[in-house]
TIMI-2910 file (N, C-alpha, C, CB; in pm, 1 decimal, decimal comma, always signed):
<rs>
+----------+----------+----------+----------+----------+----------+----------+----------+----------+----------+----------+----------+------+
!      n_x !      n_y !      n_z !     ca_x !     ca_y !     ca_z !      c_x !      c_y !      c_z !     cb_x !     cb_y !     cb_z ! resn !
+----------+----------+----------+----------+----------+----------+----------+----------+----------+----------+----------+----------+------+
!   +245,9 !   +277,3 !  +1811,4 !   +346,0 !   +157,8 !  +1878,8 !   +423,8 !   +127,0 !  +1784,4 !   +283,1 !    +21,1 !  +1931,9 !  Unk !
!   +529,5 !   +109,6 !  +1754,1 !   +641,0 !    +15,6 !  +1582,1 !   +641,8 !   -102,1 !  +1664,8 !   +867,1 !    +80,3 !  +1515,7 !  Unk !
!   +627,9 !   -201,8 !  +1607,4 !   +606,1 !   -372,8 !  +1665,1 !   +707,6 !   -436,6 !  +1564,2 !   +416,8 !   -456,7 !  +1643,1 !  Unk !
!   +842,8 !   -503,1 !  +1575,4 !   +910,9 !   -485,2 !  +1561,0 !   +822,9 !   -679,6 !  +1412,9 !  +1029,0 !   -436,1 !  +1700,8 !  Unk !
!   +850,2 !   -708,5 !  +1296,1 !   +810,9 !   -798,4 !  +1254,6 !   +948,6 !   -906,9 !  +1275,0 !   +751,0 !   -762,2 !  +1123,1 !  Unk !
!   +839,0 !  -1028,1 !  +1277,6 !   +945,8 !  -1171,7 !  +1283,8 !  +1028,1 !  -1094,4 !  +1143,2 !   +847,1 !  -1385,5 !  +1246,4 !  Unk !
!  +1167,5 !  -1157,9 !  +1169,7 !  +1253,1 !  -1260,9 !  +1029,3 !  +1182,8 !  -1250,8 !   +878,1 !  +1240,6 !  -1457,9 !  +1068,6 !  Unk !
!  +1184,3 !  -1372,3 !   +930,0 !  +1085,6 !  -1488,1 !   +816,6 !   +974,1 !  -1381,3 !   +679,7 !   +926,7 !  -1606,6 !   +962,9 !  Unk !
!   +931,0 !  -1292,5 !   +810,8 !   +843,0 !  -1173,0 !   +780,2 !   +915,1 !  -1085,7 !   +676,9 !   +810,3 !  -1086,5 !   +913,7 !  Unk !
!   +969,4 !  -1013,4 !   +725,5 !  +1060,6 !   -900,3 !   +683,1 !  +1165,8 !   -994,3 !   +515,1 !  +1189,5 !   -848,7 !   +869,1 !  Unk !
!  +1226,0 !  -1103,6 !   +522,5 !  +1249,9 !  -1109,5 !   +411,0 !  +1207,0 !  -1210,8 !   +298,1 !  +1348,6 !  -1101,5 !   +424,3 !  Unk !
!  +1042,9 !  -1250,9 !   +344,8 !   +977,5 !  -1243,5 !   +257,7 !   +893,7 !  -1125,7 !   +189,1 !   +928,8 !  -1319,3 !   +286,6 !  Unk !
!   +899,4 !  -1042,2 !   +242,3 !   +865,6 !   -925,1 !   +174,2 !   +905,6 !   -836,8 !   +111,6 !   +832,4 !   -878,2 !   +214,2 !  Unk !
!  +1040,4 !   -893,7 !    +10,6 !  +1156,5 !   -897,7 !   -109,8 !  +1092,6 !   -890,4 !   -219,5 !  +1249,2 !  -1023,0 !   -122,4 !  Unk !
!  +1023,8 !   -775,1 !   -277,1 !  +1014,4 !   -797,1 !   -434,4 !  +1100,6 !   -743,1 !   -532,7 !   +900,3 !   -754,3 !   -478,6 !  Unk !
!  +1150,1 !   -779,5 !   -619,9 !  +1195,0 !   -792,3 !   -759,2 !  +1147,4 !   -665,8 !   -819,5 !  +1139,2 !   -922,5 !   -835,2 !  Unk !
!  +1173,0 !   -559,8 !   -841,5 !  +1119,3 !   -491,8 !   -940,0 !  +1122,4 !   -496,5 !  -1096,8 !  +1151,9 !   -399,7 !   -911,4 !  Unk !
!  +1163,2 !   -643,0 !  -1119,7 !  +1120,8 !   -647,4 !  -1245,7 !   +964,9 !   -754,9 !  -1227,6 !  +1260,5 !   -710,8 !  -1349,5 !  Unk !
!   +961,9 !   -789,5 !  -1156,8 !   +774,8 !   -886,9 !  -1101,4 !   +672,6 !   -705,9 !  -1144,2 !   +757,9 !   -960,3 !   -791,4 !  Unk !
!   +721,0 !   -639,8 !  -1167,1 !   +630,0 !   -522,5 !  -1207,1 !   +629,1 !   -533,0 !  -1364,0 !   +688,5 !   -367,2 !  -1151,1 !  Unk !
!   +759,1 !   -496,2 !  -1460,4 !   +767,3 !   -527,0 !  -1611,1 !   +699,9 !   -647,4 !  -1621,5 !   +912,2 !   -539,0 !  -1673,2 !  Unk !
!   +682,5 !   -750,2 !  -1518,1 !   +594,1 !   -896,1 !  -1619,2 !   +436,7 !   -866,4 !  -1569,6 !   +653,7 !  -1113,2 !  -1554,4 !  Unk !
!   +394,6 !   -772,4 !  -1553,6 !   +229,3 !   -758,1 !  -1579,3 !   +229,9 !   -806,5 !  -1419,1 !   +129,0 !   -878,0 !  -1727,2 !  Unk !
!   +248,9 !   -813,1 !  -1277,8 !   +249,7 !   -832,5 !  -1200,2 !   +206,3 !   -749,4 !  -1048,0 !   +328,4 !   -868,1 !  -1233,9 !  Unk !
!   +154,2 !   -644,1 !  -1132,4 !   +122,0 !   -454,4 !  -1024,1 !    +38,6 !   -554,5 !   -906,0 !    -44,9 !   -262,1 !  -1137,3 !  Unk !
!    -77,8 !   -586,4 !   -984,3 !   -182,7 !   -617,7 !   -932,5 !   -167,6 !   -751,9 !   -813,5 !   -269,2 !   -640,2 !  -1052,3 !  Unk !
!   -145,3 !   -804,2 !   -879,9 !   -126,5 !   -888,0 !   -761,9 !     +4,7 !   -916,1 !   -645,6 !   -149,4 !   -998,0 !   -818,7 !  Unk !
!   +150,0 !   -794,5 !   -659,5 !   +169,5 !   -763,5 !   -578,8 !    +36,1 !   -707,8 !   -470,3 !   +259,5 !   -700,9 !   -622,0 !  Unk !
!     -8,2 !   -571,7 !   -516,4 !    -90,0 !   -484,2 !   -486,4 !   -225,7 !   -625,7 !   -320,1 !   -172,6 !   -413,5 !   -695,7 !  Unk !
!   -185,2 !   -734,7 !   -395,2 !   -322,7 !   -816,0 !   -329,4 !   -197,7 !   -809,8 !   -199,1 !   -404,3 !  -1017,8 !   -416,7 !  Unk !
!    -72,1 !   -835,4 !   -231,3 !    +33,4 !   -951,4 !   -159,2 !    +46,5 !   -835,0 !    -32,1 !   +221,0 !  -1007,7 !   -267,5 !  Unk !
!    +38,9 !   -701,1 !    -61,9 !    +72,3 !   -543,1 !    -21,2 !    -74,4 !   -577,3 !   +106,5 !    +45,0 !   -375,3 !   -195,6 !  Unk !
!   -176,3 !   -568,5 !    +12,8 !   -317,7 !   -567,7 !   +134,1 !   -299,2 !   -683,7 !   +179,0 !   -490,3 !   -554,6 !    +83,1 !  Unk !
!   -246,5 !   -814,0 !   +197,7 !   -299,0 !   -891,4 !   +249,1 !   -150,2 !   -961,4 !   +360,1 !   -380,1 !   -976,0 !   +129,8 !  Unk !
!    -37,1 !   -871,0 !   +359,9 !    +59,8 !   -822,7 !   +459,8 !   +119,7 !   -744,4 !   +528,0 !   +108,9 !   -833,9 !   +452,4 !  Unk !
!    +33,1 !   -611,1 !   +431,0 !    +49,8 !   -505,8 !   +507,1 !   +135,8 !   -429,1 !   +434,1 !    +91,6 !   -532,8 !   +635,2 !  Unk !
!   +308,4 !   -467,3 !   +402,5 !   +354,2 !   -428,5 !   +310,2 !   +475,2 !   -512,5 !   +271,2 !   +368,9 !   -306,4 !   +328,5 !  Unk !
!   +517,0 !   -468,6 !   +156,8 !   +636,7 !   -468,6 !    +42,2 !   +787,7 !   -397,2 !    +86,9 !   +575,3 !   -375,1 !    -96,9 !  Unk !
!   +887,4 !   -444,2 !     -5,3 !   +955,3 !   -364,4 !    +53,3 !  +1061,5 !   -400,6 !   -175,1 !  +1030,3 !   -426,0 !   +273,8 !  Unk !
!  +1051,6 !   -293,8 !   -244,6 !  +1094,0 !   -287,9 !   -350,7 !  +1225,6 !   -328,3 !   -396,0 !  +1073,5 !   -192,6 !   -372,1 !  Unk !
!  +1253,0 !   -463,2 !   -430,0 !  +1447,9 !   -473,2 !   -457,3 !  +1470,4 !   -369,9 !   -657,5 !  +1518,3 !   -758,4 !   -483,3 !  Unk !
!  +1571,7 !   -315,1 !   -668,7 !  +1623,0 !   -274,1 !   -779,9 !  +1742,1 !   -260,8 !   -753,8 !  +1573,0 !   -173,0 !   -832,6 !  Unk !
!  +1850,6 !   -368,3 !   -821,9 !  +1988,1 !   -400,8 !   -882,0 !  +2031,7 !   -432,0 !   -637,3 !  +2099,9 !   -191,2 !  -1031,6 !  Unk !
!  +1964,8 !   -521,9 !   -619,2 !  +1980,9 !   -605,4 !   -480,9 !  +2004,9 !   -479,1 !   -371,0 !  +2132,4 !   -730,1 !   -485,3 !  Unk !
!  +1904,8 !   -373,4 !   -428,6 !  +1906,1 !   -258,8 !   -280,3 !  +1698,9 !   -200,5 !   -269,7 !  +2062,0 !    -46,1 !   -340,5 !  Unk !
!  +1722,1 !   -174,6 !   -185,5 !  +1592,6 !   -112,9 !   -155,7 !  +1539,7 !    +22,9 !   -214,3 !  +1592,3 !    -98,1 !    -23,7 !  Unk !
!  +1485,1 !     +5,4 !   -256,3 !  +1395,7 !   +169,4 !   -373,9 !  +1276,3 !   +231,9 !   -311,6 !  +1307,1 !   +114,5 !   -555,8 !  Unk !
!  +1186,1 !   +185,7 !   -285,4 !  +1070,0 !   +210,4 !   -249,0 !   +974,6 !   +108,4 !   -149,0 !  +1019,7 !   +232,1 !   -365,1 !  Unk !
!   +911,9 !    +85,7 !    -82,5 !   +846,3 !    +53,2 !    +87,5 !   +668,7 !    +61,3 !     +2,5 !   +897,1 !   +238,6 !   +266,8 !  Unk !
!   +556,0 !    -21,1 !     +6,7 !   +489,3 !    -52,4 !    -46,7 !   +409,9 !    -47,2 !   +100,8 !   +519,6 !   -155,0 !   -140,3 !  Unk !
!   +303,0 !    +18,2 !   +128,8 !   +232,8 !    -19,3 !   +287,4 !    +70,0 !    +22,5 !   +251,4 !   +311,7 !   +102,1 !   +449,6 !  Unk !
!    +26,3 !    -46,5 !   +347,7 !   -112,4 !    -71,6 !   +361,3 !   -154,8 !   +102,1 !   +449,4 !   -141,7 !   -247,8 !   +467,9 !  Unk !
!   -270,5 !   +157,9 !   +380,8 !   -315,4 !   +244,4 !   +533,1 !   -322,8 !   +203,2 !   +650,5 !   -432,7 !   +291,8 !   +541,7 !  Unk !
!   -359,9 !    +98,5 !   +722,3 !   -373,8 !    +58,4 !   +812,8 !   -237,9 !   +123,8 !   +871,6 !   -407,0 !    -76,3 !   +806,0 !  Unk !
!   -108,5 !    +89,3 !   +792,4 !    +54,0 !   +136,1 !   +825,7 !   +123,8 !   +202,5 !   +857,9 !   +112,6 !   +143,6 !   +783,4 !  Unk !
!    +41,8 !   +310,8 !   +703,0 !    +54,9 !   +449,0 !   +676,7 !    +37,0 !   +557,8 !   +790,6 !    -36,5 !   +474,5 !   +577,4 !  Unk !
!   -132,4 !   +475,3 !   +869,2 !   -203,5 !   +660,4 !   +917,2 !   -114,2 !   +671,8 !  +1040,2 !   -421,7 !   +683,4 !   +979,0 !  Unk !
!    -74,0 !   +529,6 !  +1151,5 !    -19,4 !   +585,2 !  +1261,4 !    +90,8 !   +684,3 !  +1235,2 !    +24,0 !   +484,3 !  +1342,3 !  Unk !
!   +180,5 !   +619,1 !  +1161,5 !   +299,7 !   +656,4 !  +1154,5 !   +306,0 !   +818,7 !  +1098,3 !   +369,7 !   +551,0 !  +1069,6 !  Unk !
!   +175,2 !   +845,4 !  +1017,3 !   +188,8 !   +977,3 !  +1006,2 !   +117,0 !  +1054,5 !  +1120,2 !   +142,6 !  +1014,9 !   +877,0 !  Unk !
!    +55,7 !  +1000,1 !  +1172,8 !    -19,1 !  +1096,7 !  +1309,4 !   +129,1 !  +1121,4 !  +1377,3 !   -160,3 !   +990,6 !  +1444,5 !  Unk !
!   +158,3 !  +1009,3 !  +1402,7 !   +326,5 !  +1017,2 !  +1464,2 !   +382,8 !  +1108,2 !  +1417,6 !   +426,4 !   +906,6 !  +1437,6 !  Unk !
!   +404,9 !  +1155,4 !  +1295,2 !   +519,0 !  +1244,1 !  +1238,8 !   +499,4 !  +1349,7 !  +1258,6 !   +549,4 !  +1244,1 !  +1115,7 !  Unk !
!   +388,7 !  +1346,6 !  +1208,6 !   +264,6 !  +1526,2 !  +1289,5 !   +276,2 !  +1583,0 !  +1364,1 !   +136,5 !  +1538,1 !  +1348,4 !  Unk !
!   +323,2 !  +1459,9 !  +1490,1 !   +265,3 !  +1507,1 !  +1647,5 !   +444,0 !  +1544,3 !  +1655,2 !   +167,7 !  +1347,3 !  +1794,5 !  Unk !
!   +544,3 !  +1469,8 !  +1606,8 !   +663,1 !  +1479,8 !  +1637,0 !   +710,2 !  +1651,7 !  +1600,9 !   +737,6 !  +1359,3 !  +1557,5 !  Unk !
!   +688,0 !  +1733,7 !  +1472,5 !   +709,9 !  +1784,1 !  +1418,6 !   +672,4 !  +1912,0 !  +1470,4 !   +687,2 !  +1738,5 !  +1332,5 !  Unk !
!   +492,1 !  +1885,8 !  +1529,1 !   +441,8 !  +1976,7 !  +1611,1 !   +530,0 !  +2020,6 !  +1704,7 !   +336,9 !  +1935,1 !  +1666,6 !  Unk !
!   +595,7 !  +1934,5 !  +1789,9 !   +672,3 !  +1964,4 !  +1940,7 !   +782,6 !  +1997,8 !  +1894,8 !   +693,5 !  +1845,9 !  +2055,4 !  Unk !
!   +830,6 !  +1986,2 !  +1753,8 !  +1018,5 !  +2046,2 !  +1788,2 !   +991,0 !  +2183,4 !  +1748,0 !  +1181,6 !  +1967,5 !  +1669,5 !  Unk !
!   +859,2 !  +2229,5 !  +1646,1 !   +847,0 !  +2333,0 !  +1542,4 !   +788,2 !  +2396,3 !  +1600,3 !   +798,6 !  +2317,9 !  +1421,2 !  Unk !
!   +703,7 !  +2405,5 !  +1692,0 !   +596,1 !  +2535,7 !  +1743,3 !   +729,6 !  +2592,9 !  +1821,7 !   +420,4 !  +2489,7 !  +1867,1 !  Unk !
!   +596,4 !  +2748,9 !  +1827,7 !   +704,9 !  +2844,2 !  +1843,6 !   +607,9 !  +2891,6 !  +2025,3 !   +722,3 !  +2996,7 !  +1670,4 !  Unk !
+----------+----------+----------+----------+----------+----------+----------+----------+----------+----------+----------+----------+------+
</rs>
C-alpha cells in the first residue's frame, strides 16, 4: 500500500545530477539505502528515481497483479 511521504522528506530527496559528476555516486547510493529513495534532477526536471529493493518489490508485485487482471483471457 502506498504511504505518502512527509513533504520535508520529499524535498530533501532531490539530488542534482551534477553530484554524480563530482564523484559522489557512492554517497548518494548510501543516502538511498538510508532514506529509501532519491529523485535525480537535471535542468530542474526529474529524470530518474532511485529506490531501494524494499520500495521496488511491492510496486513490482502490485503492477504484475494489475496486468494479470487487466490482460487475462
